[in-house]
Backbone as a ProteinNet text record, in pm:
[ID]
protein_1_A
[PRIMARY]
XXXXXXXXXXXXXXXXXXXXXXXXXXXXXXXXXXXXXXXXXXXXXXXXXXXXXXXXXXXXXXXXXXXXXXXXXXXXXXXXXXXXXXXXXXXXXXXXXXXXXXXXXXXXXXXXXXXXXXXXXXXXXX
[TERTIARY]
86.8	0	91.3	58.2	138.8	136.3	247	254.5	138.4	88	-21.3	-145.8	-168.5	-284.5	-264.5	-141.2	-112	-136.8	-97.9	-121.2	-270.8	-348.1	-493.6	-559.8	-522.6	-579.6	-540.3	-411.5	-365.7	-433.5	-452.1	-518.4	-660.7	-729.4	-866.5	-865.6	-771.6	-762.7	-723.5	-627.9	-585.2	-695.6	-769.5	-880.3	-989.4	-1019.1	-1118.8	-1075.4	-946.5	-894.4	-902.8	-870.7	-879.8	-1024	-1116.8	-1258.3	-1305.7	-1273.6	-1316.8	-1254	-1125	-1056.6	-1110.7	-1124.6	-1174	-1318.2	-1401.1	-1538.4	-1541.4	-1456	-1448.2	-1406.1	-1305.9	-1259.2	-1367.8	-1441.6	-1547.1	-1659.4	-1674.8	-1779.4	-1739.1	-1614.5	-1572.6	-1630.3	-1616.3	-1672	-1631.2	-1718.3	-1691	-1553.5	-1489	-1354.4	-1348.4	-1285.8	-1270.5	-1151.8	-1067	-945.2	-959.7	-914.7	-928	-828.1	-848	-753.6	-746.3	-856.2	-854.6	-758.1	-764	-674	-529.8	-506.5	-370.9	-316.8	-397.6	-351.6	-324.6	-409.1	-389	-259.7	-236.3	-115.5	10.7	8.4	126.2	148.1	41.1	53.8	102	47.3	90.7	235.5	278.7	418.9	511.3	473.7	553.9	561	445.2	442.1	516.2	507.3	579.3	730.1	775.3	918.9	966.3	886.3	920.3	932.4	834.3	837.2	961.8	992.5	1107.8	1238.3	1247.6	1368.8	1387.4	1278.7	1286.9	1316.3	1280.8	1290.4	1407	1457.9	1565.3	1698.8	1760.5	1891.4	1887.6	1768.1	1755.8	1654.2	1648.2	1548.6	1429.7	1418.3	1312.8	1173.1	1158.6	1028.4	1048	986.6	999.1	948.3	1003.1	968.7	819.3	757.6	614.2	532.6	569.4	500.2	524.3	646.8	678.9	591.6	573.2	489.2	343.3	295.6	155.2	125.9	217.4	196	224	334.5	374.7	284.9	286.2	206	57.7	27.7	-111.2	-178.2	-151.3	-220.2	-194.6	-68	-38.4	-71.3	-61.2	-104.2	-252.8	-331.2	-475.7	-511.3	-425.7	-453.8	-427.7	-318.3	-285.6	-376.1	-391.8	-498.5	-452.5	-346.6	-297.2	-402.1	-477.6	-578.6	-684.7	-721.3	-817.7	-757.5	-632	-560.1	-564.1	-533.7	-532.8	-670.8	-772.1	-908.2	-952	-926	-964.7	-892.7	-766.4	-691.8	-750.9	-785.3	-846	-978.9	-1060.6	-1190	-1169.4	-1070.2	-1040.2	-999.1	-917.4	-875	-995.3	-1083.2	-1202.3	-1291.9	-1296.5	-1380.3	-1313	-1190.3	-1117.3	-1057.8	-1056.1	-999.3	-851.8	-773.4	-632.2	-551.4	-587.4	-517.1	-531	-652.7	-676	-601.5	-602.8	-534.4	-384.1	-325.5	-181.1	-146.7	-230.3	-207	-213.1	-308.1	-320.7	-197.8	-151.4	-33	89.1	110.2	227.6	224.4	108.6	99	115.8	58.9	69.2	211.3	270.9	406.5	506.1	504	598.6	570.3	442.9	407	445.6	421.4	455.2	606	679.3	825.3	880.7	829	872.6	833.2	712.6	668.5	753.3	791.3	877.9	1013.8	1071.8	1201	1189.3	1083.4	1064.2	1048.5	970.7	952.7	1082.4	1159.4	1287.4	1381.9	1397.4	1489.2	1439.2	1308.4	1254.1	1283.9	1268.3	1296.7	1443.5	1530.1	1674.5	1712.7	1650.2	1678.7	1633.1	1514.8	1463.1	1549.5	1602.5	1687.5	1821.6	1863.5	1989.5	2090.6
-117.9	0	123.9	225.4	347.7	420	488.4	558	652.4	720.2	815.8	744.8	622.6	549.2	511.8	477.5	450.5	575.8	692.2	819.3	843.6	818.2	839.8	747.2	620.1	525.2	563.9	595.5	637.4	764.6	859.8	985.5	964.4	868	837.9	790	704.5	656.8	769.6	852.4	963.2	1064.2	1096.4	1191.5	1135.6	1007.4	943.5	943.5	915.9	915.8	1055.1	1158.3	1296	1329.7	1295.5	1322.7	1255.4	1127.9	1054.5	1111.6	1139.5	1192.6	1330.4	1418.6	1553.6	1550.4	1463.4	1451.1	1393.2	1298.1	1239.4	1346.1	1425.6	1531.3	1637.6	1667.7	1769.9	1730.4	1600.6	1555.3	1573.2	1610.4	1638.4	1774	1813.2	1943.2	2054.6	2152.2	2260.3	2322.3	2350.4	2405.9	2533.8	2635.3	2761	2755.3	2655.2	2642.5	2521.1	2529.4	2416.6	2303.7	2237.4	2136.4	2016	1978.3	1864.5	1886.3	2002.4	2034.7	2039.1	2096.2	2101.7	1961.1	1873	1736	1661.1	1680.3	1614.9	1664.6	1796.1	1849.9	1806.6	1808.9	1765	1614.8	1536.7	1392.5	1357.2	1423.2	1400.2	1439.5	1548.1	1591.4	1486.7	1435.3	1331	1206.2	1161	1037.1	1049.4	1164.4	1183	1181.6	1250.2	1250.5	1110.9	1038.7	901.7	814.2	823.3	746.1	777.3	904.8	943	898.6	911.1	868.2	717.4	643.2	497.2	452.4	534.6	489.3	548.2	659.9	723.6	655.6	603.8	540.8	401.2	344.5	207.6	134.6	4.5	-74.7	-106.7	-35.5	-64.2	-41.1	58.1	89.8	101	13.3	21.3	155.8	200.6	332.7	346	240.5	247.5	268.5	200.1	217.3	356.7	407.1	542.9	645.9	631.4	724.9	711.6	587.3	565.2	620.9	598.9	648.7	797.4	843.5	984.1	1080.4	1069.9	1161.9	1126.6	997.4	954.1	967.4	872.7	870.4	997.4	1033.6	1151.1	1281.4	1282.1	1399.9	1425.1	1316.7	1329.9	1357.2	1312.1	1323.9	1464.3	1525.3	1657.1	1762.4	1870	1964	2109.3	2136.6	2273.5	2371.1	2331.2	2422.8	2454.1	2356.1	2379.9	2473.4	2450.6	2538.4	2683.5	2702.2	2837.9	2901.7	2825.6	2879.1	2914.8	2826.4	2854.1	2977.5	2993.7	3112.7	3237.1	3229.7	3341.3	3382.4	3284	3312	3383.9	3341.3	3408.6	3553.4	3576.1	3713.3	3797.9	3740.8	3814.1	3851	3763.3	3788.3	3881.8	3923.5	4011.6	3938.3	3807.4	3727.2	3701.7	3809	3803	3711.5	3706.2	3617.8	3471.7	3434.3	3295.6	3268.6	3362.8	3344.5	3328.5	3417.9	3410.9	3283.8	3250.2	3127.7	3004.4	3001	2887.7	2875.8	2987.8	2985.7	2941	3000.5	2965.8	2819.5	2773.9	2635.5	2536.7	2567.1	2475.6	2470.6	2585.6	2587.5	2524.7	2568.9	2513.8	2366.2	2332.7	2193.6	2100.4	2142.6	2057	2045.7	2152.5	2142.8	2049.1	2060.4	1969.3	1825.3	1804.5	1669.6	1613.8	1698.4	1654.3	1610.5	1690.1	1653.3	1523.8	1509.3	1387.8	1265.9	1279.1	1168.8	1131.3	1232.2	1206.2	1131.5	1180.5	1116.2	977.9	960.9	828.1	731.5	777	691.6	654.6	751.5	723.8	628.8	643.6	554.3	411.4	399	266.9	197.9	276	219.4	176.2	245.4	207.5	311.4
0	0	0	-80.3	-84.8	50.8	83.7	213.5	240.4	137.7	160.3	213.6	172.9	224.6	370.8	408.2	550.1	634	578.8	648.9	664.6	559.7	565.9	667.7	666.4	762.6	904.5	924.1	1056.9	1102.5	1010.1	1043.3	1092.5	1033.2	1077.8	1223.3	1257.4	1395.6	1491	1449.8	1535.2	1559.4	1454.4	1467.6	1557.8	1541.3	1627.7	1773	1796.7	1933.6	1995.6	1916.1	1966.4	2002.1	1915.8	1940.3	2068.3	2083.7	2203.2	2330.5	2327	2444.8	2483.1	2386.1	2416.8	2467.2	2411.2	2461	2601.8	2629	2763.4	2864.6	2829.7	2920	2937.3	2831	2837.5	2933	2961.9	3053.8	3199.2	3224.8	3361.8	3400.8	3526.3	3566.4	3470.3	3451.7	3356.1	3378.5	3267	3272.4	3191.1	3247	3175	3080.3	3096.7	3017.1	2924.8	2799.5	2705.6	2736.3	2847.5	2895.2	2801.3	2738.8	2647.1	2532.1	2471.2	2360.3	2407.9	2524.5	2579.7	2602.4	2661.4	2687	2556.9	2457	2327.7	2263.7	2264.5	2202.5	2276.2	2408.7	2485.8	2468.6	2477.7	2459.5	2319.1	2219.7	2081.8	2060.3	2122.9	2112.3	2172.7	2289.6	2355.2	2266.8	2218.6	2140.9	2007.9	1941.3	1816.3	1840	1943.4	1973.8	2013.8	2090.6	2129.1	2004.7	1915.3	1791.4	1709.9	1694.7	1613.9	1679.2	1810.4	1880.1	1868	1868.8	1856.1	1713.4	1615.5	1477.7	1398.6	1438.9	1362.6	1392.1	1289.1	1304.5	1363.6	1380.7	1429.6	1343.2	1361	1288.8	1378.8	1492.5	1589.9	1533.6	1446.3	1386.7	1235.3	1157.9	1011.9	958.4	847.1	793.6	761.6	710.6	680.6	807.8	914.9	1042.2	1098.4	1083.1	1131	1061	928.9	853	895.7	908.4	946.1	1084.4	1178.7	1315	1327.5	1270.5	1285.6	1210.4	1076.9	995.9	1002.5	1016.4	1017.6	1152.8	1242.2	1372.4	1451.7	1469.6	1552.4	1480.8	1348.1	1272.1	1286.9	1290.7	1311.7	1456.4	1546.9	1690.1	1744	1706.2	1759.8	1699	1769.1	1735.2	1734.9	1661.9	1662.2	1610.5	1509.5	1456.3	1561.7	1641.1	1749	1852.9	1887.6	1980.9	1931.3	1803	1746.8	1754.1	1718.8	1720.2	1862.3	1958	2097	2150.8	2112.6	2154.9	2090.8	1963.8	1891.5	1953.1	1988.1	2051.3	2184	2261.4	2388.1	2363.8	2260.5	2227.6	2184.8	2103.1	2058.5	2176.3	2276.5	2393.5	2492.7	2461.9	2553.7	2672.2	2669.7	2778.8	2748	2760.6	2723.1	2814	2940.5	3033.6	2992.6	2956.5	2912.3	2782.3	2689.6	2561.7	2581.4	2659.5	2684.2	2762.6	2859.5	2936.7	2849	2756.3	2666	2575.7	2520.9	2435	2514.7	2631.2	2711.9	2756.2	2805.2	2852.4	2737.9	2622.3	2509.1	2454.5	2431.1	2374.4	2472	2596.8	2695	2723.5	2741.2	2768.6	2655	2531.5	2416.8	2397.5	2421.2	2412.4	2519.8	2640.9	2747.4	2716.2	2664.7	2628.6	2514.2	2419.4	2310.3	2364.1	2451.3	2510.7	2590	2667.7	2747.1	2656.5	2548.9	2455.1	2386.1	2348.3	2281.4	2374.9	2496	2589.3	2631.8	2643.9	2675.5	2561.7	2439.4	2324.6	2315.7	2337.1	2332.4	2444.9	2560.7	2673.3	2641	2579.9	2544.4	2438.1	2345.2	2240.8	2299.9	2403.6	2469.2	2451.3
[MASK]
++++++++++++++++++++++++++++++++++++++++++++++++++++++++++++++++++++++++++++++++++++++++++++++++++++++++++++++++++++++++++++++

């Protein structure tokens, strides 16, 4: 199967997982902060870095699986566009504290999750 089809199939699973997770989180007590999107972006950042650390320069993850999981599943799972829209809505509503907090928490959280995933992957590889 061509790589683009693996990406499409993986993307369907990633998008479904994001939808289910965000809906599950939304059923918790009302939240003024978009925590579901933040958790998806941080988790996706960690998992993508872990995948890349495990697959780059090793035979631990075949290239087809790396494409299906990385560009497909995790590409469908992470929600940068949702993050941008939620931040924009906060700015339009004049809730600058929430907008700035969302940007800072997402950028810092995802960078930390990426570093953690990378180092976890390198540790697992040896």
